[in-house]
N, C-alpha and C positions, 0 to 999 in steps of 0.2 A: 352219072352215078357218083363221081368224085365229089360233086357239090353236096349231095345228100350225106355221104360219109363224113365230110368235113363239118357240116352243120350238126350232125349227131354228136361228133366228138366234142365240139365246142359247147353245145347245149348241155350235154350230160355232165361235162366238167364243171360248168357254171352252176348247174342244179345241185350237184353234189357238194360243191364248195359253199353254196348258200345254206344248205342244210347243216353242214359241218360247222360253219361259223355261228349259226343260230344256236346249236347245241353247246358250243364252247362258251359263248357269251351268257347263255341262260344258266349254265352250271357255275360260271364265275360269279354272277350276281347272287345266285343261291348261296355260294360259299361265303361271299362278303356279308350277306345278311345273317349268316350263322356265326361268323367270326369276323367282326369289323376290324379288329386289330391286325389282321393279315391282309388288308386291302392292297397294299403295295406289292406284296409277293404274289398275290393272286392275279393282279392286273398284269404284272410282268410276264407271268406264265401264260396268261390269256393272249397277250400280244404275240408271244413266240408261237403259240399254237395257231393263232389266226394267220400268221405269216407263213407257217408251214402248209396250212390248208389252202392258202391262196396260190400255192405253186401248182396245184392240180389244174385249174383252168388255163394257166400259162402253158403247161405241158400239152393240154388239149389243143390250144391254138397253134403251137409249134407242130404238132402231129397233123393238124388240119392243113397247114401250109405245105408240109411235106407230102401229104396225100394229093393235094391239089396241083402242086408244081412238079410232081414226079411223073405225071402222065404226059 
Protein backbone atom coordinates (compact mmCIF):
# COMPACT_ATOMS: atom_id res chain seq x y z
CA UNK A 1 0.00 0.00 0.00
CA UNK A 2 2.93 2.33 0.64
CA UNK A 3 4.00 1.94 -3.00
CA UNK A 4 0.60 3.09 -4.22
CA UNK A 5 0.56 6.11 -1.91
CA UNK A 6 4.07 7.10 -2.99
CA UNK A 7 3.20 6.73 -6.66
CA UNK A 8 0.07 8.83 -6.28
CA UNK A 9 1.95 11.57 -4.40
CA UNK A 10 4.65 11.80 -7.06
CA UNK A 11 2.23 11.48 -9.98
CA UNK A 12 -0.20 14.13 -8.81
CA UNK A 13 2.64 16.49 -7.97
CA UNK A 14 4.11 16.12 -11.45
CA UNK A 15 0.68 16.45 -13.09
CA UNK A 16 -0.11 19.64 -11.18
CA UNK A 17 3.28 21.14 -11.91
CA UNK A 18 2.91 20.39 -15.61
CA UNK A 19 -0.45 22.15 -15.77
CA UNK A 20 0.86 25.06 -13.71
CA UNK A 21 3.93 25.51 -15.89
CA UNK A 22 1.80 25.41 -19.02
CA UNK A 23 -0.48 28.12 -17.69
CA UNK A 24 2.42 30.31 -16.60
CA UNK A 25 4.21 30.07 -19.93
CA UNK A 26 1.04 30.58 -21.99
CA UNK A 27 0.11 33.71 -20.07
CA UNK A 28 3.66 35.03 -20.38
CA UNK A 29 3.63 34.54 -24.15
CA UNK A 30 0.24 36.25 -24.28
CA UNK A 31 1.58 39.17 -22.26
CA UNK A 32 4.68 39.49 -24.46
CA UNK A 33 2.50 39.49 -27.58
CA UNK A 34 0.41 42.31 -26.11
CA UNK A 35 3.34 44.39 -24.81
CA UNK A 36 6.64 43.39 -26.43
CA UNK A 37 8.55 46.12 -24.60
CA UNK A 38 8.01 44.30 -21.28
CA UNK A 39 9.58 41.06 -22.51
CA UNK A 40 12.48 41.05 -20.03
CA UNK A 41 10.32 41.79 -17.02
CA UNK A 42 7.72 39.20 -17.99
CA UNK A 43 10.34 36.53 -18.62
CA UNK A 44 11.98 37.18 -15.27
CA UNK A 45 8.65 36.89 -13.51
CA UNK A 46 7.87 33.72 -15.50
CA UNK A 47 11.11 32.04 -14.49
CA UNK A 48 10.49 32.86 -10.83
CA UNK A 49 6.96 31.45 -11.07
CA UNK A 50 8.12 28.29 -12.84
CA UNK A 51 10.78 27.80 -10.16
CA UNK A 52 8.19 28.09 -7.42
CA UNK A 53 5.84 25.68 -9.21
CA UNK A 54 8.64 23.13 -9.66
CA UNK A 55 8.97 22.86 -5.88
CA UNK A 56 5.65 20.98 -5.74
CA UNK A 57 6.90 17.76 -7.40
CA UNK A 58 10.06 17.88 -5.30
CA UNK A 59 7.98 18.02 -2.14
CA UNK A 60 5.91 15.12 -3.51
CA UNK A 61 9.06 13.05 -4.00
CA UNK A 62 10.25 13.82 -0.49
CA UNK A 63 6.87 12.85 0.96
CA UNK A 64 6.89 9.66 -1.10
CA UNK A 65 10.31 8.72 0.29
CA UNK A 66 9.10 9.49 3.80
CA UNK A 67 6.02 7.31 3.33
CA UNK A 68 8.04 4.53 1.79
CA UNK A 69 10.87 4.43 4.31
CA UNK A 70 8.83 5.09 7.44
CA UNK A 71 7.19 1.67 7.35
